[in-house]
Backbone as JSON Lines, residues from 0, in Angstrom:
{"i":0,"aa":"M","n":[0.87,-1.22,-0.01],"ca":[0.02,-0.03,0.02],"c":[0.97,1.27,0.02]}
{"i":1,"aa":"P","n":[0.71,2.15,-0.93],"ca":[1.57,3.29,-1.02],"c":[1.3,4.26,0.22]}
{"i":2,"aa":"Q","n":[2.34,4.98,0.65],"ca":[2.24,5.89,1.73],"c":[1.79,7.29,1.09]}
{"i":3,"aa":"P","n":[0.97,8.02,1.78],"ca":[0.51,9.36,1.22],"c":[1.75,10.28,1.07]}
{"i":4,"aa":"T","n":[1.67,11.13,0.09],"ca":[2.77,12.05,-0.13],"c":[2.61,13.33,0.73]}
{"i":5,"aa":"T","n":[1.44,13.67,1.1],"ca":[1.15,14.73,2.0],"c":[0.3,14.3,3.21]}
{"i":6,"aa":"L","n":[0.48,14.83,4.33],"ca":[-0.32,14.43,5.46],"c":[-1.24,15.55,5.96]}
{"i":7,"aa":"P","n":[-2.39,15.71,5.37],"ca":[-3.24,16.84,5.9],"c":[-3.74,16.51,7.27]}
{"i":8,"aa":"D","n":[-3.81,17.52,8.17],"ca":[-4.32,17.25,9.53],"c":[-5.82,17.06,9.57]}
{"i":9,"aa":"V","n":[-6.48,17.71,8.64],"ca":[-7.96,17.43,8.42],"c":[-8.22,17.26,6.95]}
{"i":10,"aa":"G","n":[-9.06,16.28,6.74],"ca":[-9.25,15.89,5.29],"c":[-10.36,15.03,4.92]}
{"i":11,"aa":"E","n":[-10.44,14.67,3.67],"ca":[-11.4,13.76,3.21],"c":[-10.8,12.74,2.35]}
{"i":12,"aa":"L","n":[-11.09,11.51,2.58],"ca":[-10.69,10.37,1.74],"c":[-11.89,9.79,1.02]}
{"i":13,"aa":"T","n":[-11.78,9.28,-0.22],"ca":[-12.72,8.58,-0.89],"c":[-12.14,7.28,-1.48]}
{"i":14,"aa":"G","n":[-13.05,6.32,-1.52],"ca":[-12.59,5.01,-2.19],"c":[-13.16,3.8,-1.41]}
{"i":15,"aa":"V","n":[-12.68,2.67,-1.7],"ca":[-13.09,1.44,-1.01],"c":[-11.95,1.01,-0.09]}
{"i":16,"aa":"P","n":[-12.29,1.03,1.19],"ca":[-11.25,0.54,2.19],"c":[-10.85,-0.87,1.95]}
{"i":17,"aa":"E","n":[-9.64,-1.12,2.33],"ca":[-9.07,-2.53,2.24],"c":[-8.55,-3.03,3.57]}
{"i":18,"aa":"R","n":[-8.77,-4.28,3.74],"ca":[-8.23,-4.88,4.98],"c":[-6.7,-4.76,5.09]}
{"i":19,"aa":"G","n":[-6.3,-4.55,6.37],"ca":[-4.9,-4.52,6.57],"c":[-4.39,-5.94,6.84]}
{"i":20,"aa":"V","n":[-3.05,-6.1,7.11],"ca":[-2.54,-7.43,7.38],"c":[-2.93,-7.95,8.79]}
{"i":21,"aa":"E","n":[-3.22,-7.03,9.67],"ca":[-3.7,-7.42,11.05],"c":[-5.15,-7.33,11.16]}
{"i":22,"aa":"S","n":[-5.79,-8.22,11.99],"ca":[-7.14,-8.27,12.17],"c":[-7.68,-6.95,12.63]}
{"i":23,"aa":"G","n":[-8.81,-6.57,12.06],"ca":[-9.56,-5.22,12.5],"c":[-8.82,-4.02,11.95]}
{"i":24,"aa":"C","n":[-7.86,-4.16,11.01],"ca":[-7.24,-2.94,10.55],"c":[-7.8,-2.65,9.07]}
{"i":25,"aa":"W","n":[-8.12,-1.44,8.81],"ca":[-8.63,-0.98,7.53],"c":[-7.89,0.19,7.01]}
{"i":26,"aa":"L","n":[-7.52,0.16,5.72],"ca":[-6.78,1.24,5.13],"c":[-7.35,1.74,3.86]}
{"i":27,"aa":"L","n":[-7.05,3.01,3.64],"ca":[-7.56,3.74,2.39],"c":[-6.52,4.7,1.95]}
{"i":28,"aa":"D","n":[-5.84,4.63,0.89],"ca":[-4.89,5.5,0.27],"c":[-3.75,5.67,1.26]}
{"i":29,"aa":"G","n":[-3.39,4.59,1.93],"ca":[-2.18,4.71,2.72],"c":[-2.4,5.22,4.21]}
{"i":30,"aa":"Y","n":[-3.75,5.38,4.45],"ca":[-4.12,5.94,5.8],"c":[-4.86,4.73,6.56]}
{"i":31,"aa":"L","n":[-4.54,4.58,7.86],"ca":[-5.08,3.6,8.71],"c":[-6.34,4.26,9.32]}
{"i":32,"aa":"L","n":[-7.51,3.66,9.04],"ca":[-8.77,4.2,9.46],"c":[-9.05,3.84,10.96]}
{"i":33,"aa":"L","n":[-9.18,4.83,11.83],"ca":[-9.41,4.53,13.27],"c":[-10.85,5.03,13.64]}
{"i":34,"aa":"G","n":[-11.55,4.21,14.34],"ca":[-12.88,4.71,14.91],"c":[-14.04,4.6,13.99]}
{"i":35,"aa":"A","n":[-13.96,3.97,12.88],"ca":[-15.03,3.83,11.88],"c":[-15.84,2.6,12.11]}
{"i":36,"aa":"D","n":[-17.03,2.5,11.67],"ca":[-17.88,1.34,11.78],"c":[-17.23,0.22,10.89]}
{"i":37,"aa":"E","n":[-16.82,-0.86,11.4],"ca":[-16.16,-1.9,10.69],"c":[-17.1,-2.53,9.61]}
{"i":38,"aa":"T","n":[-18.45,-2.62,10.0],"ca":[-19.41,-3.2,8.99],"c":[-19.4,-2.31,7.78]}
{"i":39,"aa":"L","n":[-19.49,-1.02,7.9],"ca":[-19.42,-0.1,6.77],"c":[-18.17,-0.29,6.07]}
{"i":40,"aa":"L","n":[-16.92,-0.33,6.72],"ca":[-15.67,-0.42,5.97],"c":[-15.62,-1.78,5.24]}
{"i":41,"aa":"A","n":[-16.23,-2.8,5.73],"ca":[-16.1,-4.07,5.09],"c":[-17.16,-4.21,4.05]}
{"i":42,"aa":"S","n":[-18.02,-3.3,3.78],"ca":[-19.16,-3.41,2.88],"c":[-18.8,-3.55,1.32]}
{"i":43,"aa":"G","n":[-17.58,-3.17,1.06],"ca":[-17.08,-3.11,-0.37],"c":[-17.61,-2.04,-1.13]}
{"i":44,"aa":"Q","n":[-18.37,-1.04,-0.51],"ca":[-18.76,0.14,-1.11],"c":[-17.73,1.28,-1.15]}
{"i":45,"aa":"P","n":[-17.78,2.11,-2.16],"ca":[-16.95,3.35,-2.11],"c":[-17.45,4.24,-0.98]}
{"i":46,"aa":"L","n":[-16.62,4.77,-0.24],"ca":[-17.0,5.65,0.9],"c":[-16.44,7.0,0.83]}
{"i":47,"aa":"R","n":[-17.08,7.94,1.43],"ca":[-16.44,9.32,1.63],"c":[-16.27,9.4,3.06]}
{"i":48,"aa":"I","n":[-14.98,9.53,3.42],"ca":[-14.61,9.52,4.82],"c":[-13.91,10.84,5.23]}
{"i":49,"aa":"T","n":[-14.37,11.45,6.26],"ca":[-13.84,12.67,6.75],"c":[-13.19,12.49,8.12]}
{"i":50,"aa":"G","n":[-12.11,13.21,8.41],"ca":[-11.48,13.04,9.74],"c":[-10.17,13.82,9.71]}
{"i":51,"aa":"H","n":[-9.23,13.3,10.48],"ca":[-7.99,13.98,10.61],"c":[-6.83,12.96,10.95]}
{"i":52,"aa":"V","n":[-5.68,13.41,10.6],"ca":[-4.47,12.65,10.92],"c":[-4.34,12.6,12.46]}
{"i":53,"aa":"E","n":[-4.12,11.53,13.12],"ca":[-3.8,11.56,14.52],"c":[-2.35,11.24,14.71]}
{"i":54,"aa":"H","n":[-1.72,12.25,15.28],"ca":[-0.24,12.15,15.54],"c":[0.02,11.49,16.86]}
{"i":55,"aa":"D","n":[1.11,10.86,16.99],"ca":[1.56,10.23,18.25],"c":[0.64,9.25,18.81]}
{"i":56,"aa":"V","n":[0.08,8.38,18.01],"ca":[-0.74,7.29,18.36],"c":[-0.08,5.93,18.03]}
{"i":57,"aa":"L","n":[-0.16,4.99,18.85],"ca":[0.4,3.79,18.6],"c":[-0.75,2.78,18.29]}
{"i":58,"aa":"T","n":[-0.55,1.86,17.31],"ca":[-1.54,0.88,16.95],"c":[-0.88,-0.42,16.77]}
{"i":59,"aa":"T","n":[-1.68,-1.54,16.7],"ca":[-1.13,-2.87,16.5],"c":[-1.15,-3.16,14.93]}
{"i":60,"aa":"C","n":[-1.58,-2.21,14.14],"ca":[-1.85,-2.47,12.73],"c":[-0.44,-2.43,11.94]}
{"i":61,"aa":"Q","n":[0.52,-1.75,12.35],"ca":[1.83,-1.68,11.81],"c":[1.79,-1.32,10.33]}
{"i":62,"aa":"Q","n":[0.81,-0.6,9.89],"ca":[0.86,-0.03,8.53],"c":[0.0,1.15,8.39]}
{"i":63,"aa":"G","n":[0.17,2.1,7.52],"ca":[-0.58,3.21,7.35],"c":[-0.46,4.37,8.32]}
{"i":64,"aa":"T","n":[-0.83,5.58,7.88],"ca":[-0.73,6.68,8.79],"c":[-2.14,6.77,9.59]}
{"i":65,"aa":"P","n":[-2.14,6.83,10.83],"ca":[-3.33,6.84,11.6],"c":[-4.31,8.04,11.17]}
{"i":66,"aa":"F","n":[-5.52,7.76,10.83],"ca":[-6.47,8.79,10.47],"c":[-7.76,8.5,11.26]}
{"i":67,"aa":"R","n":[-8.04,9.48,12.13],"ca":[-9.18,9.36,13.0],"c":[-10.52,9.73,12.25]}
{"i":68,"aa":"V","n":[-11.34,8.75,11.96],"ca":[-12.61,8.93,11.22],"c":[-13.62,9.61,12.02]}
{"i":69,"aa":"E","n":[-14.13,10.78,11.51],"ca":[-15.17,11.51,12.12],"c":[-16.54,11.23,11.49]}
{"i":70,"aa":"N","n":[-16.47,10.86,10.18],"ca":[-17.75,10.57,9.43],"c":[-17.42,9.68,8.29]}
{"i":71,"aa":"A","n":[-18.2,8.65,8.05],"ca":[-18.0,7.79,6.82],"c":[-19.43,7.53,6.32]}
{"i":72,"aa":"V","n":[-19.62,7.8,5.02],"ca":[-20.88,7.58,4.29],"c":[-20.64,6.94,2.91]}
{"i":73,"aa":"P","n":[-21.52,6.04,2.48],"ca":[-21.4,5.52,1.11],"c":[-21.47,6.58,0.11]}
{"i":74,"aa":"I","n":[-20.8,6.48,-0.99],"ca":[-20.9,7.4,-2.13],"c":[-22.0,6.78,-3.12]}
{"i":75,"aa":"Q","n":[-23.02,7.48,-3.38],"ca":[-24.04,7.05,-4.29],"c":[-23.66,7.18,-5.76]}
C-alpha cells in the first residue's frame, strides 16, 4: 500500500477501504482508519470519509498513517 505524499491534519478520503494485514485494521490511500464502523468499512462500497491525521498514536496495525474517522458515508 503506498504511503501518502502529504499528510493533511484534516481531510477527506474517498474510495473502497481494504483490509490490513492485522485483524481489524482497515486502510484507504495509505491511511489507517481509526474509529469507523467496521461493518461499513467491510461493505465493499466506495465511501467518503472525513477526519484528521492522529499524531503520536500507537496501533497494532503496523501499517498506514493513523487517520481518526469523524464521518463515513457511502458514495451514491
